[in-house]
Structure formats: structure tokens, C-alpha cells
N, C-alpha and C positions, 0 to 999 in steps of 0.2 A: 655516225662516228662512234667507234668503240671508246667508251669513257675510261677504260682501264689501260688499253694499249695506245690510245690517242692516234688511231689510224682509221681510215675509211674501211667499212666492212660491207660486203654485198648483202642483198636480201637473203633471209633465212640463216644467216651466220650469227653466232652468239659467242660471247666470251666465257670460257671455262675458268672458274676461279681456282680449280684444283691444278689443271695443267698450265694455267696462266698464259693462255693463247686463244686466238679466235679459231673456231671450228666451222667449216662450211656445212650447212644444213645439219646443225647439231641436234641430236636427239636427247642424249643424256650422257653423263659420265658414269662409266661402269667400274666399280672397284675391283671386280673379279678379273678383268682383263687389264686393269690399271691404265685405261685409256678412254678417250671419248668415242662415242658411236656417232658417226656423221656420214658425210657424203661418200668418202672413199672406202669406208669399211662397213657400211650398213648391210650389204649382202653377206659379207663374211660373218658378221655377228648373228644375223638371222639364221644362216646355215649352221653355225656353231650350236645355238640353242636347239635347232631342229634335230641335229645329230644326237645331242645329249638326250633329248626327249625320246627319240626312237630307241636309243640304246637302253635307257632305263625301262621303257615299256617292254622291250624284248626280254630284259632280265626278269621283270615281274611275271611275264607269261611263262618263262621257263621255270622259275623257282616256285611260283604259286602252287601248282598242283602237288608237287613233291613235298613242299614244306607243310602244307595243310594235311596231307595224308600222313606224313611222318609224325607231326605233332598229335594228330588224332589217335595214332596207334601207340606212340612211345610214352607220351606224358601221363595217360591214365595208369600205365604199368611201368613207371620209370624205374622201379627197383629191380625189375627183371632183366633190364638191358644194361650192357656194359657202358662205362663212362664215355668211351670213344663215340658210341652211337648217339648218346644224349648230347654230347658236345657238338657233333656234326649237325644235329637237328637245330640246336641253338644258333649255330653259325648261319645256317640257311635261313632261319627265321629273322635274324638281325639283318642279313643281306637283303631279304625281301622288303623289310620295313624301311631300310635306307633307300632302296630303289623306288618304293612307292612314295616316300616323302619327296624324293627328287622329281618324280613324275608330277606331283601336285604343284610344287613350287615352280619348276621349270615350265610346266604347262600354263600356269598363270602368266608368266613372263612371255611365253611364246604367243599366247592369245592376244596380249597387249601389243606385241610387235606386229602380229598379223593384222590387227586393226589399223595400226599406223601405216603398214604396207599397202593395204587396200585403199585407204583414204588419202595416201600420199601426204601424210601429216606427221610431224615429229611430236615428241612428248612436250616440248616447250610450246610448240604451236597449238597443241590441244588446250593448254592453259590460256593462251592468248585468245583463242576462239571462244572458250567458255566465258571469259570476261567480256568479250565483245558482244556476245549474244545476251548477256545478262544486263548490261547497262542500257539506259534509255537512249533510243535513237529513232529517227524518222523512218529509215528504211532498214530491213533486216540485213544482217551482215552475211556476205557470201564469201566463203573460203575460196581464194582464187586458184589454188593448185590442185584441186580435185578434178581430174580429167576423165574419170570413169575407172571402174575396177580393173579391167584388163590392161589399160594403158598405164595405170598407176603401178601395177605389178611389174610391167615391162620396164618401167623407168628405173627400178631398183635391181631386179633380178636379171634383166637382159631381154633382148628382143626375141630370142629363140627359146620357146618353152621347154625344149628338150634339155637345155643347159641350166634350167632354173635351180636344180638341186645339186649342181656340181660347182665346186669352188674354183671357177675359172673367170677370168676377166672378160667382159663383154664390150661390144662396140655398138653404140646406139645409132639410130638412123641419122640423127643430126648431131654433129659434134658440139653444137652450142648447148645441147641438153646434158652433156657430160662434163662441162667445165666447172660446175659447182657455183657459178656466178649468175648465169642467166637460166631461168626455168620457164617452160611453157605454162601459160595460164589459161584459165577458162575464158570462153568467149564473153565479152562484155566487161571483163575485169582488167585491171592494170597490173603492171609488173611490180609496182611498189604499194599496192593496196594494203597488204599485210604489214609492211614497214610503217606506213602512215598510221595504221591502227595501233601498232605497238608504241609509236611515239606519242599518240594521243593518250594511251593508257599510262605512259610514263609521266606525262604532264599532269594527269589527274592524280597520280600517286604523289607527285611533287607538291601539288596543291593541298593534299591531305596531310603532308608531313609537317612536323613541328620540332622545335629544338628543346632539348632537356639537358640539365646539368647533373653530372654524377656526384652523389654525396658520399658514397662509400665504395671501396674497391671490390672488384669481383674477379676471381681467377677461374677461368673456364676449365683448367686442368683438374681442379678439385672435384668437379661434377662427374668426371669419368672414373674416379677412384672410389671403390666401395668402402674403403677405410675412412674416407672423409664424409660419407653420407650423413652420419649423426651430426657432424659439425655444420654441414650445409642446412640440415633440417632445423637446427637450433638457430642459425643465423637468418635464414630466409623463410623458414616455415616448411612444414611437411607438404603442403599443397603445391608450393612452388617447385620443390624437388621432383615430385612425382607427377606433375602435370606439364611436362615439357612439350611444346608443339610437335606434332607428329609430322616431321619433314626431314629432308636431308641436310638442311642448313645447320651449321654449327653454332657454338656460343662465342661470344665476344668478350675478351678480357678487357676490363677498364680499370682506371685508377681515379682517385678523387680529383676533381677538377676537369675531367674530360667533358667536352661538349659533344652531344650526340644528336644526329638528325633521325628522329623516329619516323618510320614509314608504316609500320604495322603494330597493332596493339592487341594483345590477348589479355586474359584475366590476370595472369601472374607473370607474363613475359612481354617484352617489347622487342621488335626487330629494328635495329638502328645501325648506322655507320658513324665513325668518328669524323668530326668536322676539322678541317685544318685551322690553324690559328688565324689566318687572314679572314676566313668566312665568319668565324666566331666574333672577331673584333668588329667587322663591318655590320653585323647584325645588332650590335649594342645589347646583346642578351646576357653576356657574362662580364662581370667586372674584371679588371686587369689582375687583381690580387687572387681571384679564384680560378684563373685560366691555367691549364696545364701547358707549360712552355715546351715540352718535348714533342708535342703533336704539331709538326710543321709540314707544309706542303712539300712535295718532292720525295717524301719517304713512303715506305710501304705501310707504315703504321696507320695513317689516316684513311687508307683505302680499304681497311678491313671492315667487314660487316658481320653481323651475327645477332643472336638473341641475348638479351640482358635481363636479369630479374627486375621486376618493378620496384622491389625494395631498395635497389641501388640508386634510384633517381631521387633528386631533391623534391620536396613537397611543392606542389603547385603545377605539376605537369598535367594533371587532369583538367585544370582550368585552360591550359594551352591547347589541349585536345578539343575541348568544347568550343573554344574560339575558332579553331581551325575548321571544325565541322560547320559552325554557323557561317563562316566566310565562304565555305564551299557551297552550302545550300543557297546563299545569296547570289553567288556567281551563276549557279545553275538556273535560278529564277530569272536573272538578268538575260542569260542566253536564251531562255525560253520566250521571254518577252520580245527580244530582238527577232527571233525566228517567226513569232506570230505577226509582228509588224511587217516583216518581209513578205509573208504569205498574203497578208491583207493588201499590201501594195501591188503584188502580182495579180491578185483578183481584180483590183480596180483597173489596172492596165489592160487586163484581158477584156473586161466589160467595155471599157472605152474603145478598144480596138474593134470589138463586135459591133458597137453602136456606129462607129465610123464606117465600117464595111456595109452595114445595113443602109445607111443614108446614101452612100455612094451608089448602091444598087437601085435605090428609089429614084435618084437623079437620072441614072441611065435609062430607066423605064420611062420616065416622064419625057426625056429628050427623044 
């Protein structure tokens, strides 16, 4: 269930906080096209960056020899040539540098999208798979949608290889593979394996989260203005301003009295969302006089999430973090003990069954 839109969502669908809607097989939100890249436009986006990469590479090949030759001849004897010739060489040089920079930047993006295309995995699912492979588990995690290189490419670009680089709509062999709701999976995997793994990771993330109270206001718009940088450095420290987490997630504006649910902690920043008044009161964490009354459920305010400086939180949040970590480690130990007991009971049952079959065989031989 989508927690933001309060609707059922199919596997591989995710909610975009920028577009404020669920996207089928969401890869990422691209600010350059002002839209999300997902099931319906994944081929169009891949062809778009492929065409840009080819065009920029072609420009570099055309401009490169003439620009280098002109600069080699003109610049050492710049006083002997008219200004129009020197200006032309400068224009060619700037055009080649711009095209080369686009080749490098678009090439990195194209390589990333090609990897996603070959593995039939989106950017969000790559993050889910990395976390699934890094955490402790009995059996290794198997990504269910990797059907092989050729079939993965056909799933996005179409069944006809001659039309792969053309911006045309394709028809897959099976209509159910093109509806964006049901996807073919690897043999031995289930349709909801990735969804179950994502829900497990969300549960672990919820167990690691803790509540904190805001002691001083923070305006996220001040961080984007260069004129306010000295003020922010004086208020929160130089290290906080220039050590913002390297991610696409924005900052969260808070006021004194807001209750935050912290899910991630960095050295100078914490990632949190605002809690509604009902959850804050039920938790008995915040006194009535310190609670911000404007943050009520049903509004868009309490659903906002983002990064908040550590200096805005009331003292004592480190103790809450330590208690949360101790509680989580204790739960992991209890789960491990339960799993060990189950394995031991299974071994005992297996030995008993083996002994029973052996005795039955002996009785048959005697008879």
C-alpha cells in the first residue's frame, strides 16, 4: 500500500515525492525532462540519451582535428592573424570543450542506464538489492526479474532488434508483460519476492527509527542562498553547512516544538519526517506544552521528509539513538536464537524419522 496516496500499488511501483503520484516500474525522477522515468517511457529516455551521446561524439570528431590544428597554428603567432580568425578558433575550441564535457557526463548516465537495461533492474531496485545482499540472511538474495541479457533488453526495447534504436512503440509477445503490473520472474522465484524484501527493509528501518524534539527552528530556503551562508555557518557551524549528505533528497524546514521521526543519522545531519499530533501524543514523548499544534494529520505538512541539522534537535537524542540500537541488536539476537532452536528441532525430527525407518526395515527383514 502506498503510504502517501493510500492506494494499493503493484510490484516495482514507487511513489514519486516530486510528481506526487505512483509510477509503474519507477527508475528515477529526471529534472531535465521534468518527469519520472518508468515503465511507459523507459525506452524513450534511453533513446534520448543515446541520440545525445551520438550527436556529441560526432561533433567532437568533426571539430577535434580542425580545432587542434587551428590552435596549433594560430595561437603561437596570434598577432599575425586578424581578429576574426582568432575569434573563430576560440569558438571552435569552446564548442569542442562543451561537446566533450557532454560526452563524459551523458556517457556516464548512458552506461548506468545500459546496466539497468541489461539487468532488468531500476535505480531504486539496485538500492534495495544492495541492502538485501548486505544484511545477514540464511540464503543469498536472488533478484527475481533478471531473465537473461537478451530477454531483458527485449523487455524494454522491444522484441524486434531492428527497431531497438527507433522511437516506435512495440508489442511484446505476451500482453501481460506490457501492462506494468505483472512481470515475468526467474524460475524458482515468486512474483512478490522483491516486495516482501522491501517491506522487510522498511520494518528494519522503522525499528531503527526514534523520535526527537526540535529545539530551534530551521529554514531550508536559507541553505540555498549564498547570501545567507555566513549566517548559517555562525548558527550551525561551518562543518554542518559544507558537509551536507550527497543525495537528491532535500532539506526539511522545522519550527520549535515539532516532533520528528528520525530514520537516518549522519555526523551533522539527520533524515526525518514530521509526526502528526496524534502519534506524538500516543508516544508520551512530548509534553502538551511543547507540542506544535499546527502539525495535524490530514495536512501535507506532516508528510514532508528531509534532512535537518543536528543542532536543531533537543539534547538527549543521542541517548534515544543508543537505546534504539540496543533494542534492535537484542531483537536480532532473539531472532537468531529462535532460528537456531527451529534448526535443532528439525534435526531431531529428521534423526527420529531416520531411526524409525531403520527399525521398520529391520522388522521387515526379520519377518
